[in-house]
N, C-alpha and C positions, 0 to 999 in steps of 0.2 A: 295397813292391816288388810289382809285378804279375807273375803267373806267365805265362810265354811258352807259347803253345799250350795254354792251360788246359783246354779241352774235350777235347783229345786225351789229355792226362795223366789226366783224370778217367775217361775211357772205359777206358784201359788198366788203371789201378789198380782200377777197378770190376770188370773182368773177372777180374783176379787174385784179388780178394776173393771173387767169386762162385765161382770154381774151388775156393778153399780152404773156403768155406762148404759147398759140395756134397760135396766129397771128405773133408773133415775133415783133421785133422793126423796126423803120424806116418808118412806114406807115403814111399816112395822118391822122390827128386827126379825120376827119369825119368817117373813117373806124372803129376806136376804139369806137367812140360814138355809131355808129349803132350796133356794136357787144355788147356793154354794154346794150343798149336798149333791145336787144333780151334776154340776160342773165337775166336782172332784170325782164322782163316779164315772162320768163320761171320759175323763182323762186318766182314769185308772190310778188316781192318787189315793192311797190308803188314808183313812181318817177315822176319828171317833168324835162324836159330839158330846158336849156337856161332861167333860172329864174333870173330876174333882182331884185337886192336889192337897195333900196333907203334909205339913212341914214338921221337921223334927230338929230339935236342938239338943245335941248330945244324945242322951237316951230318953228324952221326954218328947212326946208329941204335942204340938201346939194345938190349941182349940180353934184358932183361926184357920180357915180353909180358903182356897181359891178355886173358883169354878172357871174353867177354860172352855170357851164356846166350841172351839175346834182344836183337835190335835191331829196334825198331818204328818205323815211319814215318821211317826213316833218321835219327832224332834221339834217340829215347828208348832208353836202354840200361839193362838191369838184369840182375840175377842171380836165378835161382829157386833157392831152397834149402829143404830140409826140415830141421827141427830137432826131434828127439824129446825134447829136454830143456827145452822151453818149458813153463812152468807158468802157469796163469792161470785 
């Protein structure tokens, strides 16, 4: 199976990895979010932060919602998380 919009995915993931490599691990999530905002802006990648998704089943809207940390290029959705318990 071929990855749709492969170059865009690689660019976004590469910037995320670069932010992590430069800042290191164990910081607050807000630090990574701010750094990613700067990187996406510098690389002219359109994004929105804290986008909320509401799901619908047939004609009914579900009460449960999902908060996406970043929405890039109107298609790539992901969460930024910091985890102090990662060993490696």
